[in-house]
C-alpha positions, 0 to 999 in steps of 0.5 A: 457601777453602783451607788453614789460615792461616800462624800455625797452620802455624808453631805446628805446625812448632814441635811445639806442640799446637793452641792458641788463646786468645780473650782478653777480661777486661781488654780487654773480651771478653764470654763470652755463653752461653744463660744468662749474660754475663760478662767472661772469657778462654777458653783452647783446647787440643787442640781443646777448651776448657781454661779459662774465667775472668778473667785466665787465665795465657797459655801462651807458645806460645799464639796470642792473639786480642784480643777487645776489643769482641767477644762470645765465643759458642758456634759456631752449630749449624744443625740443618737443612741439605741438602748434595749432596741428590739431589732433583727430578731434580737434585742440590743445588749445595752440597757438604759442603766448600763448605757447611760452609765457608760456614757457618764464614764465618757463625759456624756450626760444626756442621750436622745434615744429612739422609740421605734414602733413596729408597723401598725403599732400605736405610737403612744403605746410604743412611747410608753413602752420605751419610757418604762424601759428607760426609767432605770437610766442613770443620766438624763434622756429624751426620745425621738419617735419613729414614724413607721406607717401612716393613718389618722391615728399616727397623725393624732398621736404625733400631736399628743406626743408634742403637746403632752410628752415633750417630743419635738422630733420624729424619725423616718427610716428610708431603709429596712424594707419589709420592716420599718421602712417609710414609703414616700406617702408616709414620709410626705404625710409625716413631714407635713405633720411636723410642719404643722406641729413645729417639730423636726423630722429626722431621716436615716437616708438610704434608698431601701429599694436599692439596698434590698435589691443589692443585698439579694444580688451580692448574696447570690454572687457569693458575698455571704460574709460581712464584706457583702454589707458595704457592697449592698449599701454604696455611697450612692444609695445614701446620697440618693436618699439624702437628696430625696428627703431634703427635696421633700422637706424643701417642698413642704417647708420643714427643717430636716435633720440627717442622722449618721451622714457617712459619705461625700454623696450625702454631704454634697446634698446637705451642702447644696441645700444649705447654700440655697438657704434650706434649714438642713442639719447633718450628724456624723458618727465618731466611728465614721470619722476614724474607722474605714471600710478595710474592717470588712475585709478582715479574715476574722469573721467575728471582727468584721461582723462587729463592724456591720452597721448602717450606713457602713464604714466608708473609704478614707477619702470619705473620712477626710471629707467628713472631717472637713464638713465638721470643721466648716460647720456643714456637719453640726453634731456628733453621735454614736448610733450606740446599738450593741450586739454581742458576738453570739448575736452577730453570729445570727448572720454567720452564713448570711450578712443580711442577718447580722444585727446592725450596730456598734457601740461607742457612747463611752468613747465618742468624746475622747475620740473626737478630742484626740483626733480633732482637737489634738490634731488642730482640726477643732478648737476646744470651743468647736469641740463643745459645739459638736459634742453638746451645744449644737444638739441642745440648740437643734432639739430645743433644750439649750441653755438648760443643756449644752451650756455652762450658765446660771440656771442650766442643769449642773451637767458638767465634765471636768476634762483632762486634755492631756490625760490618756487611756487605751480603749479596750473591751476589757476595760470599757463600761459598755455592755458588749464584748467588743469595741470597734476602737480596740487598742486605740490610745486617746488623748483627752479624757474626763476626770469628773462627770457631774449629772444634776450636780452629783459626781457620777464619774471620778478619776476612773470610778463610776458612781452612777445610781440606777433610776437617777436619770430624768426624762427631758421634755423638748418643746416644739418650735426651736428658734430656727423655726421662726426663720423657717416660718418666715421663709414659708410665708415669703414663698407663698405665691401671689394669687392671680385675680381675673374675671370669670370666664363666660364663654362656651364650655365643651 
């Protein structure tokens, strides 16, 4: 990681505005978006896409990147990361600069991280703290804000965040009792407030009361190692919470986004809701698609502990159903829940699985894993890959077509993808700030040859060229397009009032 490459500095020294050209057409470059593939050149000027078309005139002062054999796609959007997160008595090892740099190395150019206030902490105070931490970001970023408690100040702060700070999504943890877990009163109040503001509530769906009880039970029965973690968080616990959150959203007439959907139970709740016309979106982690629960039975404690995350990894049967959900459009986005804790931090729970900090890495590997296991196997088309790694998140969180598109006026966040390039994933060579990789030894097909952020090359053939502090905070306005549908549904659902004469008889 370091400053931008010499070419960019030389251009700037000549007094030229930042320009880059991802040039295909006659030399085989193919632009891939969520809805089409076509031969085209892409001209980027001053951080935005200035032209897309065949045989564009190349400005004499532009840098030309030969896209022969490459695919030109929107940069990835990871809608679920946790950089520098204070959690379970420690702080995630990945900071916003190293994390966004690792993202760029994997083809991701935008992250949506989380502001998580402590119980009773003012939401705006927490938001400004996270904004300060994120100023070092190398690529663009935005924030969901968690609601962890409720009173009139939270109600007011949610309005301020939407109007003045570009926040259009609020996170709710249904797990982590005695810490950041929402009770039903908080959930209902916050969902209703989201409805008033045109924001979307997001939910970590696990029944916290059941998890708390099962954790105690498993520990007392002698399951003190990492194998106790999945036993305390079975699929039914996630399914129950997902269904509960979906029903609350239905009653209050608000859309809902479920993070890290990991099992059939939650997927069935999403399927039922969507089949009834409810506006529910589901996210899956790349890790849950390729790693199964056998990792918790590994005799190496450190290996098993590095896979402790919530929800936990599931059986191969659940994996297969998640892939089908992604193929069918029932699952809309892919993320990582990137939350890194190094081995000494994981060892805080060496005698008690309940004390192992929850989280794994993956922001660098998501897109290659999805291409290798999805596109190369025929389960996803290249356009579907773009949709689930970028465009759908941009649409749901209302930053499309600025992000998630290759169109005139869009941010020049692009990845030039080598669909046949290969690499072997390893903690020894990755750019994530963690001493372990859950994909260790996995050989993937499909890698970024170049990543462009704001028109600058930040990853080039295996070399990082990110710049500390170059990333921008991205405002996300409320009322995405699907809110019109939601509002109309709410209007139609208003019951007709009964008009009758006043009762005039005796009253007991």
